[in-house]
N, C-alpha and C positions, 0 to 999 in steps of 0.2 A: 716189735711184732704186732701186726695188725690183722687181727682175725684168723688166727694161726699161720698166718702168711710170713715169711721172714722178710723183714725191709732192710732194705740197703738203699741210702740216699746216693742220687745219680749224680756224678762227676762230669761235666762239661769235658768234651774232649775236642771240639775245634770243628774246622770246616773240613779236613781231612776225614775224620771221622764219620761226618756228615756225606762226603762223595764217595767214601767207600760203601756206606750204606745205600745210597742211589744205586750205584754200580753193580750192587750184589742182589737187589730186589727187583721183581717185575714191576713196571708200572703199566697201568690199564686206564684208558678212559672210563669216565665215570657213566657217560651220556652214551647211548646205543647209536650207532651211525645210521643215517638217513636213510629210509628206503626210497627208491625213486619214485614209487607210487604214492608216496605221502604227500598231501598237500601241504604247503609250507604258507602259514599265515602269518600276515604282520597285521597288528591291530593299530588302529589309529588312522592317521593319515596315509600310510601306504598300503591299508588293506585294499581299496579298490582298485588300484591299477595291476595289484598282485593277481586279485583273483580275475580280472578281465584280461590279464596274458594268460592265466592257466585254462580260458574256456578253450584255447587253440589246442591246446594240449589233450590228442585222444584218451590217453590213460586217466587224467584229471579231472576232465571235462565236466563229468557228471558232480564228484565230489564240488567243485569249485562253483559251479551251478545252484546246488543246493544251500551252499554257504552264501553265496550272493542272495539268493530268494529269502534266505532269512536275514538278511543284512537290510533288504529292502523294505522290512519292516518299520525302519527308521528313516524318516524324511531325509535327514542329514546325510545318512548313508547312503541312501538313495540319489541324492543329488552328486556327491562323489562319484558312485559307481557310474552315473549317468556321463560325468563330467570325463571320467576314465575311457569310455566308449562302450558302454554296456550293451546300446542297442545295436551297433553294426555286430558285434559280438552273439547277439541273440538271433539276429537276423539270418547269420551262419548256422548257429545252431539248430536253427528252426529245419533246416534242410539237410540235416546230417541222416544218415542211415540208421543209427540207433533208435528205437522209439522211446526209449526214456530220456534221453537228452533232447528229442524232440518236444517230448510233453512239458519236460521242465524249461525248455525255451520259450514255448508258446506260454505257459504260465507265467514268467516272467514278463514277456511281452504286455500279457493283459493287465497285468499288476503295474506296470510303468505304464500303460495308457492312462490310470486312473489318476497320476501326480499330473498336474501342468507341464512340468519341466521335462516329463517323460514323453508326454503326447506331442511337445514340439521336438524332441529329439525323434520321434517315430516317422513326424511327418517329414524332418530334414532327410532321415536315412531311407525314406520309400520303404517303411515297415508294411503299409498298405498292401505294394506290390508283393511282398512275399507272402502274405496272410492270403490275398486274394488270388493273384496271378500264376500260373503255371510254374513251377509246380507248387500247387495251392495247399496250404496247411490246412485250408476247410474242407478240401478234398482226399486229406489224407485217410489211410487205412485204419489208424487207431482211435477211437471215439474221446480218447482223453486228450489229444492232440485238436482235434476237431472243436471238441468243447471249450478249450482255452483259447484257442485262435478265433473262435465264435466271440467270446467275451471281449478279445483286444478288439475286433472290431465294432463290435457293439460301445465300446469304451468310446474309442474313435468318431462313430458317428453320432454320440451324444453331443458334440460340442462341434461347434462351429470350424474351429481353428483345424478340426480332424477331417473334415471333408473335403479340405483342397485337392 
């Protein structure tokens, strides 16, 4: 006896007993099923391409853009995001109907313009046209979108390669 409970040593009963046990008991997955609106992130080398791909998904674009903005603080992650096609995705997102998404995209363009590689990508993908020409980000109804768009244009104008 151990702590007042009767004790008997277990006797191994073999594979047949294990199989009977598995057939009579319900088995459940320990993890919860993925929600289609959950942002699936990879860490390391695969993160950039997955985040940029999620920017095209209407339901996940805002979450992915927030995560991308957070990752842009690290110059190495910013370089991988730019290589994965962040600037064309931001150019498309700046023209979206959702005001919050437009604001985050303009903020991303403004931040990317501060980085030399981001500046080159913005010139290569004609981000100036998206920011200035119709439908212009600088003439947006939202003050926050205009502010971030103007910040991106100012960053582009500060450097000679951005004024082409």
